[in-house]
C-alpha positions in Angstrom: -27.6 33.7 24.6 -25.5 34.2 27.3 -22.6 36.5 27.8 -20.1 33.7 27.3 -21.8 32.5 24.2 -21.7 36.1 22.7 -17.9 36.5 23.7 -16.9 33.0 22.1 -18.7 33.8 18.8 -17.0 37.4 18.8 -13.7 35.9 19.4 -14.2 33.0 16.9 -15.4 35.6 14.3 -12.0 37.6 15.0 -10.0 34.7 14.8 -11.7 34.1 11.3 -11.0 37.4 10.0 -7.6 37.5 11.2 -6.7 34.1 9.5 -8.2 35.4 6.4 -6.2 38.6 6.4 -3.2 36.6 7.2 -3.6 33.2 5.2 0.4 32.1 5.8 -0.8 31.9 9.5 -3.5 29.4 8.7 -1.3 26.4 8.7 0.3 27.5 12.1 -3.3 27.7 13.6 -3.9 24.2 12.5 -0.6 23.0 13.5 -1.5 24.6 17.1 -5.0 22.8 17.0 -3.6 19.6 16.2 -1.0 20.0 18.6 -3.6 20.5 21.3 -5.5 17.4 19.9 -2.4 15.5 20.3 -1.8 16.5 23.8 -5.4 15.9 24.9 -5.6 12.4 23.2 -2.2 11.6 25.0 -3.8 12.6 28.3 -6.8 10.4 27.6 -4.6 7.7 26.5 -3.0 7.6 29.9 -6.5 8.2 31.8 -7.6 5.0 29.8 -4.8 2.8 30.9 -5.3 3.9 34.6 -8.8 3.1 34.2 -8.0 -0.4 32.7 -5.5 -1.2 35.3 -8.4 -0.3 38.2 -10.8 -2.5 36.3 -8.5 -5.5 36.1 -7.8 -5.0 39.7 -11.4 -4.9 40.7 -12.2 -8.0 38.4 -9.2 -10.0 40.2 -10.8 -8.8 43.5 -14.3 -9.9 42.2 -12.8 -13.4 40.7 -11.4 -14.2 44.6 -14.5 -13.4 45.9 -16.5 -15.7 43.5 -14.0 -18.5 44.5 -14.4 -17.7 48.1 -18.2 -18.0 48.0 -18.0 -21.1 45.6 -15.9 -22.9 48.1 -18.4 -21.9 50.9 -21.1 -23.4 49.0 -19.9 -26.4 48.7 -18.7 -26.6 52.3 -22.3 -25.7 53.3 -23.6 -28.5 51.1 -21.2 -30.9 52.4 -22.3 -30.2 55.8 -26.1 -30.1 54.8 -26.5 -26.5 55.9 -29.3 -25.8 53.7 -30.1 -22.5 55.6 -26.4 -21.1 54.4 -26.4 -22.7 50.8 -29.1 -20.4 49.5 -27.7 -16.9 50.7 -24.1 -18.0 49.6 -25.3 -19.0 46.0 -27.0 -15.5 46.1 -23.7 -13.8 47.0 -21.8 -15.8 44.3 -24.7 -14.9 41.9 -24.4 -11.3 42.8 -20.4 -11.4 42.5 -20.9 -13.0 38.9 -23.0 -10.3 37.8 -20.7 -7.7 39.4 -17.6 -9.4 37.4 -19.7 -9.7 34.1 -20.7 -6.1 34.5 -16.8 -5.4 35.2 -15.5 -7.3 32.3 -18.0 -5.4 29.9 -16.8 -2.1 31.1 -13.1 -3.5 30.6 -13.6 -4.3 27.2 -15.1 -1.0 26.6 -12.1 0.8 28.0 -9.8 -1.5 26.0 -11.9 -0.6 22.7 -11.7 3.1 23.4 -8.2 2.8 24.2 -7.5 1.5 20.8 -9.4 4.0 19.3 -7.7 6.9 21.0 -4.3 5.4 20.0 -5.4 5.2 16.4 -6.6 8.8 16.5 -3.4 10.0 18.3 -1.1 8.3 15.5 -3.5 9.8 12.8 -3.1 13.5 14.7 0.5 13.1 15.1 0.9 12.3 11.1 -1.3 15.0 10.3 0.7 17.5 12.5 4.0 16.2 10.8 2.3 16.9 7.5 1.4 20.3 8.5 4.9 21.1 9.9 6.2 20.0 6.4 4.0 22.7 4.6 4.9 25.4 6.9 8.5 24.6 6.4 7.9 24.6 2.7 6.0 27.6 2.7 8.7 29.5 4.8 11.4 28.3 2.2 10.0 29.9 -0.8 10.7 33.7 -1.5 7.3 35.2 -1.4 6.5 33.8 1.8 9.7 35.2 3.9 8.9 38.6 1.6 5.5 38.2 3.3 6.9 37.4 6.5 9.0 40.7 6.4 6.2 42.8 5.2 3.4 41.6 7.6 4.6 42.9 10.9 1.2 42.5 12.2 1.2 38.8 12.5 4.7 38.9 14.7 2.1 38.5 17.9 1.0 35.2 17.0 4.3 33.2 17.5 5.2 35.2 20.7 3.4 36.9 23.9 4.4 40.5 24.7 3.1 40.1 28.3 5.1 40.2 31.1 4.1 38.1 34.1 4.6 40.3 37.4 3.3 38.0 40.0 -0.3 38.4 40.3 -0.9 40.3 37.1 0.3 40.6 33.7 1.7 43.8 32.4 1.3 44.2 28.3 3.7 47.1 27.3 1.5 47.8 24.1 -1.6 47.9 26.4 0.3 50.7 28.9 1.3 52.6 25.7 -2.4 53.0 24.4 -3.5 53.8 27.9 -0.8 56.6 28.1 -1.5 57.9 24.6 -5.4 57.9 25.2 -4.8 59.6 28.5 -3.0 62.2 26.7 -5.6 62.7 24.2 -8.2 63.3 27.2 -6.2 65.8 28.7 -5.3 67.6 25.6 -9.4 67.7 25.0 -9.9 68.8 28.4 -7.2 71.8 28.0 -8.9 72.8 24.5 -12.6 72.8 26.2 -11.0 74.9 29.4 -9.2 77.2 26.9 -12.2 78.0 24.8 
C-alpha cells in the first residue's frame, strides 16, 4: 500500500463517519457529487464534439485524397502507364482503409457522445431531485432545529481559509497553534519550577 492509498482510505473513512454523524448533510454531499459529475459530463461532451469535428475534417480530407488518386489511376490507365497504375491503386486502397478506420472512429465518438448526453440529462434530473429533497428537509421544523443546534457542520458549506498569495491562512488552525504553544510553555514553566 502506498502512502496515497492510506491517506485516501483515511479521508474516505473520516467522510463516512462525518456523514453518519450528520445525516442532514448526506443529501448535500450527494448534490456535490452530482454537480461534479454534471460538470465532468459537460466537459466530456465538449471534448467529444471537438473530436467529432476533427474526425469529420480528416474524413473529408481522406475522401478528397481518394478522389484525387482515383482520377490519377484513370489517367494512368488511359495513357497505358502500367508502371503508375499499380502504385496509384495501392495508394487509393491505403486511403480507403484509412477512411474506413476514421469512419469507425467517428461512429464510436458519436455513440459515446449520445451516451454521455443521456447520462448528463440523467445526472441533471437526479441533481434536481436531490435539490428538491434538500429544500423539503430544510423546510421541516426538525431540520431547522438540527441546523441551529449542529454548529459543527457549518464548515461543510463554507471555507474559513483566507488566501494570502502563496499560502492559505486558517484562523482556526492559528488559534489551535497558539493554544498548543501556550500549553507547551506552561508545561515547561511547571517543569522548571519543580
